[in-house]
N, C-alpha and C positions, 0 to 999 in steps of 0.2 A: 076239756078244751085247753085249759092252761097246760095240762100234762102233754098233750099232743103238740102244742106249740113249742114246748121245751125240747121234746124229742126231735122235733124238726130242726131246731137250732143245733142240737147236739150232733145229729146226723151230718149236717152241713159242715160242722167243725171238724168232724172225724174224717169226712170225705176230702176236705181241703188239706188236712194234715197228710192223709195217705197220698194225695195228689202231689204234694210238695216232696215228701220223702221218697216217693217211687221215682222221681225224676233223677237222672244220673248225677247231675251237678246243679246246684242252686247257688245264687249269689250270697256270700256270707254277709255282705253289708246290709242287705234288705231282709235276710232271714237269720240274723245273727242269733236270735233267741233260741233257736233250734240246736245250734252247735256250741254255743259258748259254754265253757266249763268242761268240755269233752277233750280227751287226750288225742294229740295230733299223731296219727299213725304213718302218715307219708305226705311228702310235698312234691308236687309236680309243676313244670313250667310249660307254657305253650305260647307261641307267637314270636319267641325271641330268635333273631337270626345272627346278629353280631355280638350279642352279649351272652356269655355262656351261662348255663343254669347255675354253675357254682358261683359265678360273680354275682348274680342276683341274690342268691342265698346268702351271700356275705353281707349284703345290704340289710338283711332282715334279722329280727330276733327269733322268729318262729323256727323250731327244730322238731323233728319227730321225737316223741316221748314226753314232751312238756304240754301243760294244760293250756287250751285256748282261752284267752280272756279278751274282754273288750279292749283293754288298754293295749294289749299286744297287737290286736288287729289294727287299731288306730295308728300305733307307732310304725307298724311295717308299711301301711298305706302311705303314710307320710314320708317315710324313708325313701320308698321307690319313687315318689314324685320329686322329691328334692334331688335325687341323683341327676335328673335332667335327661336320662336315657329314654324315657318313654312319655308319650302324649296321651296314652290311655291305659288304665290299669284296672282289672277286676279280679278280685280274690273270691274264689268259689269253694264251696264245700260239698262233700258226699259222705253220707253215713257209711262207716266201716266197723261193723260190730258195734261195740260200745264207744268207739272212737269216731275220728272224723279225718277224712283225707282232704288235703288242701290242693287246689289247682289255681296257679297264678297266671292269668291271661294278661298278656301285654302287647301293646302296639308300639314298636320302637320308633324313635325318631331317626331319620336317615343319617348316615355317617358320611363324612367327607372322603371322596375317593381322591380327587386331585383339586389343587387350588391353582388357578391361573390369574395373572395380573396383566390385563390387557391395557396398553398404553403406558406402561411404566418404563420410561426411557432414561429419565434423569436419576432414578433411584434404582438401585439393584433389587430385583424381585426377591433374592435370597435374603436381603436385609429386612424386607417387609414380611416374608414368610417366617422368619425367626421371631419377630416381635408381636405379631398378631395373636390373640388368644385362641382363634380358630385354627385347628390343626388337622392334618390328614389323618384319617381313620379315627376321628373323634366325632362325637355327636354335634349336629347343628342345632343351636338354640338361638332365638332372636337376641338374647342378650350378648352372646358371643359375636353375632353379626354386627350389632351396633358398636360394641367395644372395638372390634377390628376396624371398622370404618374410621372410628375416632383416632385409632392408633396410626393408620395410614395417613390421615389428614395431618396429624401432629408431625409425622415424619417429613411430609412435605413442607410444612410450615417452618420446621427446623432447618430445611435446605433452602428456604427462601421462596417457595412456591405458595404464596398466599391465595391464589386464585384457583387452586386445585379443587377437584370435585370428584367424589367417588360414588359409584352405583354398584349395587350387589345384584347378581343374577344367579339362577341355578338351572341346570339341565334337567330333564325328566328323571325321576328316581327309577334306578334299576330294581324291579321287583324281586329278582332272585337274590341279590346281595344287599338290597336296601341301602345302597350307596348312591351318591350323587356327585357330579362335578360342579364345582361353584367357581364363579368368576367375579373379580373385583374390577370393574371397568373404570379406568382412571383418566380424567381429563386434567393433565398437569398444569394447565394455564402457563403462566410466564413467571420468570424470576423477577423480582422488584429490586432495583438498585437503591442504594442509600445515597440520597442527593446531598444531605447535610447533617452533620452531627454537632449539636449545640451542647456546650458544657457550661453550666451557670453555677455560681457560688464559690468558686475556687479563687481566693485571694492571693495565696502564697505559691501554690503549685502551678506550674505553666501548663496551659491547656495542651500544648503539643506533646508534653511529657505524658500526660494522661492518655491521650490519643495513641501514643506509641505502644501502650500495653494492652490495648483493647483489640479484641477479635474483629469487631465491626470496623470497616473502613469505608470512607467516602468513595464512590466511584469515580474513576479517572482513567488516565492513559495506562497506568501500570496496574491499578487495583480494579477488579470488577465490581467490588462494593455491594455484593449481593446481600440483602437483608435476611438474617436468620433470627428467629425468635429466641432459640436456644443461646445464640451468641449475645443477644441482648440481655438475657437474664444473667448469663455468666459474667458479662462485662460489669454489671452492677457490683458483683462480688469482687471482681478484680480491682475496680476503682476504689472501693472501700479498702481492700487489703493493701493497695498501693499507697493510699494516704496514710494508713496506720503504720506502714513500714517507714514512712518519713516522719514519724513522730506525732502525727495527728490522731492520737488514740481514740478520741471521741468522734471521728469523722464517720458520717453515714450518708446513704443516698436517700433523699426525701422522696417519698411516694407521691407528693404533690409536686408537679413539675417534671417528673421523670416519666416519660412516655414515648411512644412512636405513633405516627399517623401516616396513612397513605394519601397522597395527593396527586393531582395531575401536574406533570412537569410544566405543561403549557395549558393553563385552564381554558383557553380559547380553542385551541386545537383538540385537546383531550385524546391525544394519541399515544401517550406513554405515562405509566404510573411511576412514582418515586416514593421513597420513605423518608420522612424527616424524623430524626431521633433526637430526644432531649434528656439530658442528665441533669438533675439538680442536686448539688452537693452541699452538704453542711460540714464545713472543714473543721471548726473548732480550734482550740489552742494547740500549739506545738509543744511536746514534752521531751524531756532529756533523760538520760540513763544516769541513775545513782546508786547502782550496785545491787547485789543479791545477798540475802542471808538465808541459809539452808539449815534446817533443824528437823529432827525426828520428833513426832508427837509422843511425849512420854506421860500422857494422861494416865493416872492410876485407876485400875478397875477396883471393884469391891473386894477382890481377893488379894489386893496389895501389889499385884503385878501390873506391868505397863499394858494398857488396854489395846493399843494399836501396834505395838512392836511384835515382830515375828515370834511365833511360840516355839520354833525349832531350836533356836539359839538361847531362848529364855523360858526354859520349862518353869513350872511353879516351884518356888523355893529359891530361885537364883537370886543372890544378893544384889543390891541395887548397883553397887560399884562393878558388877560383872555383866550388867545388861548390855547386850551386843546387837546392833542392827545388821541387816544383811549387807549394806554398803555403808562404809564410813563416809562422812560428809565431804572429806577431801577428794575421794574417788569421784563422787557426783559432781563436785564443782569443776573437776578437771574436764568433764564432758561439755561444759557450757561454752557456747559461741561467744557470749558476752564475756569479757575478762575484767578483773578489778581496774585495770588501767583504762578502761573505756568510760569511766565516770566523766560525764560532761558531753559524751556523744549523743546524737539523736536517738530517742528510744524507739528501736525498731520492733514493732509488734511481731512481725514474722520471725525475727530471730529469737524473741522472747518465747514464742510458742514452740520453736524447736528445742529450746533449752528445757522447757517443761516437758515436752515429749521425751527428751533423752533420759529423763529419770524414769518414766514409765517403761521405755524400752529395756532399760538395764534390768528393772524388776521383772519384767515379762520373760526375760531370758532366764531367770532363776525360778520361774513358776509362779511369781507373785502378781498374777493378772489383775487382782482386785486392789493392788496398791493405789493409794490416793495421793495426788500431788496438789496441795491447797495453796494457791498463791493469794497473798494479801498485799495490797498496794499501799504504800504510804507516800504522799505527795508532799514535797518540801519546795517552798517558794524560794527562789534565790534573791532574797533581799536582806538588808541589814537587820531589820527587826526580826525576821524569822530565824536567822542564824544566830543572833544574839541570845534568843530564847534558849538554845541549847548550849551556848558558850558560858552562861552565867549560872551553872547548876549550883554553885555553892551558896547562892542567895536564897535558895529555897530552904525553908525552915525544917521541914520533916526529913529525917535521914533517908527514909524509904523513897521519898520523892527525889532526893539528891542522887540516890543510887539509880533509880529509874532514868533520870535525866542524863547521867553519865554513860549509862548503857546506850541510850538512844544517840548520844553524841558520837560514840564510836560506831554504832551499827549504821547510822545514816551518813557517815563519811563527812561530817560537818566540817572538819579541818580541810578536806579537799575541796568542799563547796566554797568555803571562804577564799581559798586560793584562786578558784574559778572567778568568784565575785571580783576580786581585785584585779585579776589579769585580763578578764574579758568582759568589758562593760556592756557589750551587746547582749549578753545572756542575762543581765540583771532583770528581775521581774519575771523571768521564765520559770516553769515548773519542772521539778525533777522528781522522777518516779523511782522509789526504792521497792523491791519486791522481797517479801518474806515467804520463802517456800517451807510449808509444813508438810512432812511426809508421814503418812499413816501406812505402814507396810501391810497390815491386816493379815489375812489368811492366805496360805497357798491355794492355788486354783487347780482343781482336778477336772479332767474331761469327763463329763457324765455320759453324754450321748454324742455320736457323730451322725449327723442326718445329711443325706445326699439328695440333691434335687437336680432335675434337668437332664439326667441320663435316661433317654428313652431307649436307646439301643444297647449301650454298654452296661454290662452287668455290674451290680454294686461291688462284687468281690474283686473285679478287675481294678477299681479305684481304691478300695480299702487297702489292697495288698501294697499299694504304693506309699501308704502313710506310714511314717516313722514313729507313730504313736498309736494308742488304742484307748478305749473307754477305760477309766480308772487311772490313767497315767497322769502325772503331773504336767501342767501346761508348760511348753518350752517354745518361745517365740521362733528361736532359730530352726528347731525341728518343724514346726508349722510351715515357715516360709520355705524350707527346702522340700517339704512334702508337696506343696503347692507347685513348685517348679518341676518335681518329678512327674506329677499328673499331667502337667502341660506338655512336658517332653514325650509323652506317649504319642502325641500327634492326634489324638481323638477329639480334642476340644479346641475351640477358638477362644473360649474364655473360661477361666478357672478363678473363682472368687471364694475366699474364706470369710465368713462372718461369725461373730460370737454372740450368744444369747445366755441370759442368766439361767442357772440350773434350779434344782429343787431346793438347795439351801445356799448358804453364803460361801461355801467351799467349792461349789460345783458350777460348771458352765457347759453349755451345749455349743458344739462346733458345727455350723451350717456351711456344707460345701455346695456351692451353686455353679452348675456347669452349662455351657452352651456347646452342644455337639456340632461337629463338622463331618463332611463326608470322609470315609476312610478307604473306600474302594478306589482303585486306580485302574483306568484303561487308557493307555497313552501310546502314541506313536510319535517318533521323533528321529533325530539323528545324532550321531556323535562324531567327533573329530579329535584326533591327536596326531602330533607330529610323527610319532612312530606307527601308531595303528591306522592312520588314515581315516577317510570317511566311511561311515557305516550307517545304516538304517536300522531301527529296532522297533519292535512291538512289545509292550509289557503289560501284563494284566496282574493285578494284585489285590488283596484285601488285607489291610493291616489290623482289622479288628473283626475277625470272622465270627459272625453270629453274636457279637458283643462280647465274646470271651477273651479277647486280646490276642488271640492266635493270628499269625501272619502266613500267608500263603502267596507266592509270587511265581509267575512264569515269564521267561524272557527269550525272545528270539531276535537275533541280531545278525545282520548280513551286510557284507562289504567286500570290496576288491581284496583286502588284506586280511580281514578278520571275519570269521563265521562262528556263532555262538548260540547254543541253546541250553537253558538252565531252568530247573524247577525246584523250588525249595519250600519247606514248611517249618515253622518255628512256633513252639509252644513256650512263652516266656516264663510261665509259672507252672512247671510240671508237677502234677498231683497237689496243686495249690501250695507248693513250696517255692522258695526263691531260687529255684534251680530251672534253667531253661534248656529245651531240647530242640536241636536243629537237624533236620534231614535234607539233603539235597542231592541232585544228580546233574551231570552237565556233559555236553559234547562241545568240543572246540576244534577249530581248524584255523591256523594263522600262518601267513606268509612271512618268513623271516629273511631279512636282508643282511648278509654278512660279506665282509671284505670288499666293500665297494672300491673300485678303483677309478680315479679321476684321469680323464684323457687330457683336460686342460689344467692350467695353473690354479685357477680359482675353483677349488673343489666344492665350495658352497654352492655355486651358481652354474658351474661348468657341466660338461657332458661326462657322464660316468658310465662304466661298465659295471653293471650290478650282478652280484652273486646272490642267489636266493634259493630257498626250498621251502616246503610246507611242512608244518608240524601239527599233527592231529592228535587228539586225546579224548578219552571218555573215562568218566569216573563218578564216583559217589563220595559223599561225606556224611559223617555223623559227628554231632558235637554237643557238648554240654557246657553250661555256665552257671555260676552261682554268685549271687550278690550277697555281700556280707558288709557289716558295719554300715555306714551310710552311703558312701560313694565308691565302694570297691566292688570289683568282680574279678573272679578267676575263671578261665575258660580252657576247654580241652577239645580237641578235634582230631578224628582220624580220617585221612583221606587217601584211600587206595585208587589207583588210576592206571590206565595203559596209554602209552604214547607211541607214535610211529612218525618217522620222517620219510617223506616222499617227494617226488617231482623236483629233483635238484637241477639247477641250471649248470651250464658247463664250467663256470668259474669257481664253483664252491670248492672248499679245501678237501683234502683227503679225509680228514676227520668227519666231515659232514657225509661224504660218500660211504664211509664206514658205518656211520650211523644209519644211513638208508638201507644198507645191506642187512642190518640186524633186525629190521622189521619191527614188530610190536614189542615193546619193553614194559615191564612192570615197574611202577614207582610206588612206594610206600611212605607215607608221611604222617607224622604224629606231631600236632601243635599243642603246646601249652603256653598259657599266658595269664598275665594279670593286668588290670586296668583300674584306673582312678579317673573319675569324671565329675567335676564340680561346675560344669558349665551352666549358666543360668537359662540358656535357651539353645538346645542343640541345632535348631534351624537358623538361628541368627544370633550367634553368641555375641555378647557385649562384655562378659567378664567370666573368670573362672579358668580352671585347668582341665586338660585331658591328657592323660598319661596312659600309654600302652607299652607293655614289654612283653614279646612273645619269643618263644624258642621253638624252631622246627628241627625235628630230628627225621632226616630222610635216610631210608636204607638201613645200613648196618644190621642190627638185630631184627629189623622189620622186613628185610629182604629187598629185592629189586636190584636195578642196576645203577641207581644213583645213590651216592653215599656221602652225606655232608651234614653238618649242623649249621643252623642259620639263626642268628640273633638279631632282633628287630626292635630297638627302642624308638618310640615316638613321643615327642613332648609337644603339646600345644598349650599356649597361654594367651589369653585375651584380656586387654586392658582398655578401659574407656578413659580417654584423656579429658574429654569435656563434651557437653552437648550444645546445641545451637542457641542456648540461652546465654552461652559464654560466661559461665560461673555466676549466673543470676543477673547479669547485666541487662538482659532482655527478659521481661517478666511476661513469658507467654508458655503456659504449661504444655501446649501442643508440640512446642520445639524440644521438650525433653525426650522424646522418641528419637530425635535426630542426633544420635550419638556418634562421635568420632572415635573409632575403635581401632586398635592395633592388634594384629595377630603376630605372634611369634611361634615358629614351628620348625622343629628339627626332626628329621627322619633318617635313620641309619640302618643299613642292612650289613651285617658281617657274616660271611660264609667261610666256614672252615672245612677243608676236605677231610673225610674220614675214610676208613677202610671197611670192606665187607666182613661180616663175622662168620658166615656159614660156608663160604667158598672162596676160592681165588678168582680174581678177576684181572684181566690184563689192562693196566691203566692206560697204556698207549693206544689200544684197540677200542676199549670201553671206558672213556674218562669218568672218574667219580663225580665230577661236576660237569654235566653235559651242556651243550650249546643252549638249550631252552632255559636253563637255570642262571644264565649269565644276566647281569644287570647293565643297563644302558643309561647314558646321562645325556640330557638335551630335550628340547622341544617343550610343548606347553605341559607335559606330564611332570617334568622335573626342573629343568633349567631353561627359563624363557630367554629367547634371543640366540640360542645355541642349537646346532645341528647334532644328532647323535653320532655323526661321523665328521664333526667339524675339523678343519684343517689345523686349528690351534691345539687339538687334543694330541696326546701320545698315540702312537699307532696301536698300542695294546688296547686303548680304550674303544676303538672303533669296532672291535670284535666282542665287546662286553668285558665285564670284570666280575670278580667274586664278591667285592665289598663296595659299598657306596655310602657317602655321607652327604646329606643335603641340608641346607638351612634356607629358610625364607622369612621375610617379614613384610606384611602388607598393612599399610595405613589406609583406612577406609573412611571416605567422607560421603555420608548418605545425601543422595539427590531426592530419593523417595525411599524411606526406610524399609519398606517391605518389598522393593522392586529394583531399585537402581542405586549403585554406589560408584563414585569415582575412586580409583585406587592408585596408590603409589607403592611400588614394591621393590625389594632387593632380594636377589637369589644368589646362592653359592652352592657349589657342588664339586665333589672329587670322587675318584674311584681308585681302588687298590686291589692288589693280587697277593696270594700266597705264593711264595716262590716255588713251593713244591707242586704248583700247578703246571709249571713249565716242564715238559717231558720231551724226550727225543731231541730233535734238532734245536727246538726252542730252548731247551734246558742248557744246551751248549752255548747258545747265543747269549742267554742271561748271564751265564757263568763267565764268559770270556769278553763280555762287552767293553770293559774298561780297556783291556789290552787291544781290542779291535779299533777303538776310538784313537788311542795313543798311536797305534801303527798308521792309521790314516792321516792323523795330523802331522806326523813326521815324514811320511813318504810323499804326501800331496799337500804341503802346507798352504800354498796359495788357494788351490781350489777348495780346500776344507774351510779356510778362513772366509772366502766369499760365501760358501754354502751356509755357514753359521751365522753370518751377519747381514746378508742381503737376500732378497728373493730374485726371481728371474727377471723382474722389471727394474732391478737396481735400487729398489727402496730398502731403507734400513729396517731390520727386524730386530725386536729386542730379546727374544728368546731363541737360543740356539736349538735347532732340531735334534742335535746330538744330545743336549742336556735334557730336553723335553722327554725324549725317549729312553733316557737312562733307566734301566730296570731297578737301579738302587733307590729311585725316587718313587717307584710304583708299588714297592712293597709295603703291606700294611704293618706300620710301626708307629710308635709314639712320636718319633722324629719326623716322620713324614706327614703326620696330622698338623700341617702348618699352613699359614695363609698362602704361601708361595705355591703350594700344590693344588690350590683350588682355581676353579674358574667361576667368574662373578658376571652378573648382569643386573641392571635396574631398569625401571621403566614405569610406565603409567597406563591406565586403561579403564575399562568400565566392566563392572559385574552386573549383569542383567538377569534377575532371578525370576524368569518365566517358569511356571510350575512344570510344564511338559517339556520345555526346551530351554534350559538355563545357558545363557551365552556368556562367553568371556572374550572380550576384545582388548588386546594389549599392544602396546609399542614398546619393545624391548631393545636395549643397547648393551652390547658386550663392553665390559670394563676389565681392566688388568690391574693386579696388585703390583704397586711399584716398590713398596717397602720404605718409601720416604715418609718420615714422621708427619710433616705438615701437608703432605699431598699423597696419601696412601693409595689412591686409585687414579688411573689414567685410561686414555682410550688407546685403542689399537690404531696406529697411524694408517694402515692400509685397509681398515675396515671399521669405520667409526659411525656408520648410519644406524638408524633404528630399524628393527626387524618387526613386521606386523606378526603377531601371533594371535591365532584364532582358535577358540575351543568351544565345544559343545558338551555340556555335562561337567560334573565335578570329577575329574580324573587326576587331579593332583596327587603327588606322591604320598 
């Protein structure tokens, strides 16, 4: 009976085992004893839609070929749940011979398809989208939703909307993609103004002075006075810093009594809420400056060498008398803002912190990032008893004590303090601070790792290739700062921040690059205007960071009554991951050219004109390469073959143009070589630095074609910040540091020299080596504001264009809103020149015989010639004789003629409006003439002294 019962249980066990093992898959978690210690043969995944199998496998430690263990199963289950990607996970197993196959069944949390902010009117949705942790194409978790709501509310509180409310909603999940659209529905409430700011505890510093440095303002006629919690917090720091800068080193803001509260403006009506702000100050005593002492820490290590002095200049065995710091004390003291002569001045904590930082900055530039500057303060009271203590050192019995006392007497400037005591009784009893700086140079800092965060689209290599250092390099603060500027100048990021973290040992550090990306694709429509090119409309599509690779592709279509243009271009800035760029482009252009305009009336700037014109069409391609070297240098090379034809001439064009029309399509072959240097801090809104470009164009000659000349084009730009709106620190408001008054100096010249063809003869009179299309013009928004390209004050030769041109401009820019609007005052100068060998045929004879022709005219018709040279047809005096203005001797390119008297000048003022799609330039320009008088070098033209309105769309300056 007992045997039968045992057989029954045994049969039941075997049946159950067979039932379990015969199933295709069983849960490992509930049947782990069957599969534990077996070798994993295969791992499969099921249920994942948006998370790839490879990504899930990366979260796990299981791999084919290793033995399954209970610890491995537990760890992988935990890792998958912690990832937050799944709300249900089951790991199943199936017998596979002697091993086990693993099946991971998951149910994914939905991912975000779109995020909408409903009701966000006072805060930009893009700002909210950047800050919340919930991102598009990421998994929705309750924690992310809660944190996102908190971030949105904090943003509104910072902006003054304390009554804002946020609700979160989702649309139904798309079962095919497992994605969902989410909404943050925002009730912004209203802004709450500051009714009153109360400041307590300040006995010496005036309340109005404190309020002047604060961001928070009381609401009134001028100030909106909106309360922002972020401003309240920053104002606490500003007030404390301001007090410390006035010598109140112990000043602080008391937590008890410093607060804000919302009240009804009228408790009876309860119709409007206001904020009352209170700041409680603990002022403390005022301190005065008593000098610095700077020394290197020469503490001896067990090996007999200085423990904290640099090891590079002081290897083991260096005699003590030859110990050498990185910087001598005199060099460091020269960097300080506080000077020895300032003893007795108020102790400015801000200035002290700058002096301390100047030492760290100097060491960082040499790679000593771990250098320590240890300040020790010694307070001396300006009293007779305190000073006498140091003045009577010889009364101390111990020789060592006498020596120490004498050292302190000199170090603490006691003689100077005694003089202040005698001459300034008001300072008696005040406390003077002396600071001893002890410098520990420590080890050189090497960059161990470079960690990049925040680049969701841009590939790491695009960022790393802009860095001027690599892991293992010595830290150099100047290279780090320039690298940050180079990354920002890519235009892919709106924020680029570098942070440092300790490395694996005392000689290493990790550099963290934190980025905030911005859109890099451009789809824009707009218009352009230029004095010569006229109005045009354009459509431009581009991507400046194609697939995050840094490649640029743009297409542009432009159409107008004077100019038609089509171009497509592609640029790889780092070809084969080397600092070589490759650019390919193709274009079609058609442009109406106006030449030889003849005025019917006297005032040819405003009068009726007979205009001669023709069209110039072209098609071509170009291929260029560039190479960046050193830090800020680039050399570039470009070949541009093209075909041009002149068509549709009007009746008044010259014979030269008609001959050009008869020739039909002509080949033009151009090779450009150049070098550039660019150290601008921000290429989009420069405030300092240089931009230098020198290029040489070889057209025709050995390259073939009908045009034959060499063209040299030097460009120099320099940006200088004179001051910001803190006015050298007089206004203590950090936000005003962005408002920088910047001056741009720019000169751009083009010198064209005619050459001869190398492969065949070419009739220069029939086919000029420098054709009409290659001539340069002067005037209008593009080059010389306030002047027309056929201005009546120009030599006649300039009106048909010239071979060489020299331009200069200077703009002083005052920001009205630093990223959008500037008020501008400018000064422009320009001149054009010819090569005498450009004159052929009849023009050559005219140039050659001009002096004799003028002499003959003056002798045969003296009265008429005198009136012609000195008065216009209205009888008004003119200062420049037309015969002198048109003298070919003054038009020839030579060092003698590069003089002020041959230039045309203008000045004016206006606005720069930097709208991304449609940058506008609105100027009022006035012509001015060079007088040559030392105390008044410029004057007005008496018959034309009005301001000319100059309007431009787009940056088309020379």
